[in-house]
N, C-alpha and C positions, 0 to 999 in steps of 0.2 A: 340470494347474495350467499346465503349460508350455503345452499347447494353446491355452489360453484366451487367454493373454497374446500367442501370436503370431498369433491370428486378428485380422482387422480390426476387427470390432465389440468383441470382446472385449479388446484390446489397449488400445483408446481408453478403454473404460470402467473399466480396470484403473488408466491412468494417470491419468484423471482423478479418480478417488478418491483414489489415493496424494497427488497434489499438493493436492488439495482438503484432504484430513485433515492432511496433514504441516503446511501453513501455518496452518490452523486451529488446530492444537495449538500452533503457536509463538506466537500470540496469548493463551492461556492462562498465557503467563511474561511478555509484555509488558504486557497491559490489565487486570489484576485491580487494579492500582495506582489506575486511575480509577475502579472502583466504589468506593472509600473517598471519604468525604467531609472528613475531616479538620477539622470544625469548629471542633473548641475548640483547635487548635492552630496558632500563629504562629511566623515566625522573621523576626527582621530587619524585623517589623513587616509582613510578607507572610503571608497564607494559606499553610499548610504544604503544602496540596495542589499550589498554584500551583509552590511550591519543588520539589515532588517531580517534578510533570510537567515541567518546564524542566530539572531534572538528568537526566532519563531520556531525554528528548529531545537533550540535548547529547552523551549516551552513545550515542544511536541516529545523530546528527548524525556524530560521529566516525566512526563505523563506515560510515557510506554513504561517507566521504572514503576511508577505507582501502579499500572495496571498488572504487573505481574501479579501482586497479591489481588488488586481488586477483581479483576477480570476471572482469574483462576479459581477465586472463591465467590462468583455472583450467583446469585439466586434469582430465578424469574420473576420475582415481585417487584413491581415498580421501575422496570426497566424503562418504559417510554418516559416516565418522569424525570428518572435520571439523564436519558438521553437529550430531552426537549431544554433541561436545565443547562447542561453541557454547551448546546447551542448556543443557548440564549446569551451565556456568558461571553461565549467568543465573539459574537456579535456585538454585545456591549463594548469588549476591547476594542474593534475595530471604529467604533463611533469613537471611544477618547482617543484612538489613533488619529482620526479626522480632526477634531476638536482641539487637540492639544498642538501646540506651537513645534515647530522642527527648531532644533535637533532632538528635544526631551519627547517627542512620541513615541521614539523605537521601543521604548520600555513596555508599551502597552500589546506589541506584537508577540511578546515571552505570553502574555496572559491569554492572547488568542490562540495560540498554537497548545497552552496548557490543558484546555478542556478537550479538545478534538482527538487526542491521542487514545481517548479511550472509546470513543466511537465505534472503531472497527471490532471490538472485542463485543460491545453490546451487540450490535446487529448482526456478527457471525454467531453469537448464540442463540439467535432464532432460528438457525437454518442448520447448526452442526447434529451429528449422529442419526442421519437418516439417510436412506437407499439414494436420495436424488440430491444429497448435499453436495456430490462433486458438479453437478448442473448449476445448481442455486450458486453455489461459492465461486462457480467460473463467473457467471454473471454479476455478481457482486464485485469481484475483482477488475472486471473490464469496466466498471463502472467510474473508476478512477484515470483510466487512461482516455475515454473519451471525454467525461467533464472537466478533466483538466484541460484539454484543448479548448473545448466550448469556454470555459471560463475566462481562460486567456483572450479568445475573440472577442468576449462581451467586454472584458475590462479594456483592451486598446479601442475597440468602438467609441466607447463611454468616453475615454480621453480624446482621441482624435476628433471624433465627429460630433460629439456632444460637449465637447471642452469641459468636461468633469476634472477637478484636481487628482492627481495621481494619490493625493493623501486621504481623498473621501471616496475616490471610485471603490474600494474595497467594501466598505460600508453600504454604499449603493448597490453593489453586485449581490451582497450577503441578504440583503433587504428585500430585493427582488423574488427569492426563494422562498421566504417564510411558509406562504401558505402552502407550497409543495412540499415542506419539511412537514409541515403538521398532517397533512394527508397520508404520506409514504409512511410515517411513523405509526400513524392508526392502523394502515393495510398490514404493517407489522405484528401489531398485535393480536391481530384476528387468524394469525398463521397457527394451526393445530399444534399440539407437542408431538413429538414422537411416538408412532406407535410400537407394539409389542414386535412386529416384524421389523421395523427399523431398529431397536434395540439388540434384537438377535443379529442383525447384518452387520451395524457397526459399534457394538457395545453401548451400554447407557452411559449417558455422560454426565457426570457428577462433579462437584467442587472438588478443588485440591488443596489441603492446608500445608504449611509450611514444610511438616514432616514428610509428607506425600511428595512434594515437588521435589526435595533434596534427595529421596531416595529412587526418584526417577531418574533424574540426572546420574546419579551414582551409577545406577544400573546401565545406562547407555551414553556415558560420557564421551568416550571417543568418538563415535558416529556424530552425537549432538555436537560435539565441537568442532569436527570437520563440516557439518552442514550449516552451522551456524557461521562459519567462516564464509561460506558461499554466500549467504544471506548477506554477510557484511557488505563483500564487495559488491553484490548487485542492487543492495539499499543504495550504497554511494553513487553507482552509475545512474540508477534510476532517480534517485532524489535529485541530482545535480544536473541531469538532464530535464527533469521536469521544472524545476524552480529557474533555470537559466535557457530553457529553449530560446526564448526569445534573442537573448543575448547572442547565443550559439548560431541561430539563423541569421542575424544580422552581420556577422562576420562571414557567411556564406553568400547570402542574398540580401543586400541592405534594404533596397525598396521593396521588399514583400507586403503582399496584402495580408492585413489582420486576421483574414479568412483562414489563411494557408495552415494556423497553428490548430485548428479545429480539423482543417480537412486531413493533416498528417496525423492526428491522436485517433481520428474516428476510422481511419482506412487499417491503422494499426491495430486497433481495438477488433475491429471485426474481423481480420486475418487470425488474430489470436485467439478468440472466440471459436471460429469453427476449428481450429487445429487442436486447442483443450477439451472440444467438444468430443473426439473420439476416445479420450481416456473414461470419459464417464459411460462408456458402454463397456469398459473392463469391470467385470462384477468381481471377480476373484482379487481380494484385497492385497495380497503377496504380488502378484503379477503387475496390478495398478502401481503399488509402490516402488517397485524396482523398473517399473516404465517412465516414472516420474524423473527417476535418476538420469535414465538416458535422453528423455527431453532437454532438462536441464543443461546437459552437457551441450547437446546439439545446438539449443539456443545461444549458449555462450560462445559456441564455436562461430557461428555465424556472425555474431558482432566481430569478431577477429578478423574474420574472411571480408565482410563487407567493409569494414575500415581501412584493410589493405587494399581493396579494390578501388577505394574511393581516392585514397593518397596516389595510386598510381595514374589515376585519370580515367579508369573504366566504368566509373558509377559517376553521376549527377548527384549533387548536393541532395536532392529532393527524393532520387533512388534509396540513396545512401541511409540519410535519415529514417526512411521508412523501413528497410531491412534491418538496420541497428534498433531500430525501436521494436520490431517484431521479435528479435533474437533477445533481447534485454528482458522486454515484457512477457515474452513465452516462458523463459527461465522463471522470471520472478514470481509472476502469477501462479506459476505451477506449483512453485513453493508456499506462497501465501494463504491459497485457497485449497490445496488440494493434497499437500506433503503430509502435515499431521494429522490431516483427518485419517489418511490411510494408513500413515504410521501407528496410531492408535489402534485401529481395527486390524492392522497385522500381527502388532504383539499382545492383543488384548487386553489392553491396559484400562482400567476403570477410571476415567479421569474426563479432561476436558481439553480442547486446544489451546484454550487462552494462555496458559502460563509458556508453553512452547512459542507462541506466536509473539506474545509480549516481550519473553526474554530475548528473541531474536531481533525484533522491530527495535529494542533498546539498544542493543550492540551496533544494528546498522545505521541509526540515527546517529551515535555518538561516531561512528566511524565518519558519515557524512559532515558532520559539525568539524571535526579535527580537519578533513581534508581541507576544507573552506579555509578554516584558519590558517593552514599551514601555507596555502596558496597567497594569500594576502599578507602573510609575514616575509615569505622567502622569494616571491614573485616567480613561481614554478614555471609559467608558461607566459607567453609574449601576449598571446590574447586566447580567445574561447576558445576557437577552431583548434588550436595546438593542444591546449589544455586537455579539448575533451578525446583529441585522437589519441593523446598518451594516456588518459584515464580508461579507454576503452580498451586498449591492449593491456594494461595491467591489470584489470578489475576480471576480465574475460580469462586469462590465463591462470591467475589463481584460483579462480572458481571451477575450472576445469580440472586442476589438480584434487581439490579438493570434494569435488562430486564423484572422483572415483573411488577416493579414499574412503567416503561414505558409503558407496555403494558396496565395497567389499567388505566392511567392518558390520553392516546392518545384513548381509546374506550370510554371514557366518554366525552372526547373532542370534539369527531367526532358528537356529538349531537349540538355542537354548530354552529352558522353559519360561513361560510367561512369570511377570513379575506380580507379586500380590501386596495390595496397599492396605493399611490400617484403615477400617472406615471412619469417616468423619461424621459426628453428630449434627445433626440440622438443629437450629434454635429458630 
């Protein structure tokens, strides 16, 4: 086994499987709640599922804010212990959600989301700063597309065929994946650290303290503000689509088979994986960095185009959701998995992606939460179909403009000398 991991091809395959599987398992603790409809339940005049989703996002949002510091300053020691402890706490919160009577059980959903927001940064820390990081990060990102659909299908099957309560279904789903989480996290621990060639190609990744983080943002504030705006609107679109796909789909085809959710997300995931694979072939960091801007722009443009064609009757609901998903996830995953990896390498920054990812995620999930609250308070749309169509237009058009601003800014900024950060002492 050791020889397989240390070999070039075997090591890449091992790391890709480990990252993919670990993060896919994380979704079995976060997303089963979205497979429930909770149609007969309300709280404060609001559908109970909306309450649950907002509460979980608030926990996830809090975690992202905490992660700006924790993940950017993370050292490799005890990563697996931290990861498994966070997952265990999240699963225990699902148990409390099941055992606590309605309507008081929604509070535990906050504590379900709170630990899980740190998982992405922990897993990514195992694979960043390598020549093959683009490949590994793409597999890591694809995991949440495919796993989200699978979790929804499993959850609906448990409810509809096995007659498990929607309140207990999330805990059952999460419990089923405990062995796989233990095994995949063990695989992560066996991934070797980046070698000297990796460090020369992508710069050595180091923890960033508060002073260093502030210096980085001050240096690139306009471009970062633009690209964070792009991620804000993409996260709003992705999170609402991911959390309410079942509700959206039922307004399109009420009698859909539960397996349709895994079919949609698997098709989208495979297409996005193939398309993003081409970026991994670009060795020059500068070229790859600016190519990612173009991919994000085209992905958002396809969301606008497919939504327009659907509203005009040229696309079926299934084809629209597929094209919409490919465009949105192509842009989102290009940002989440590749953008800051290439940004650090392009501008020769001695740091890590944790700070940028968690800052962008915090702002993104804050936007998602505000949109959902706004929808409930002001009744923005008559149903999920109309709401989702309007949302698709809005996020895509704003995102396309912000991508262009970031592209121009960073192209000009590349002519400036790289930023030097004060070293941080390791204790």
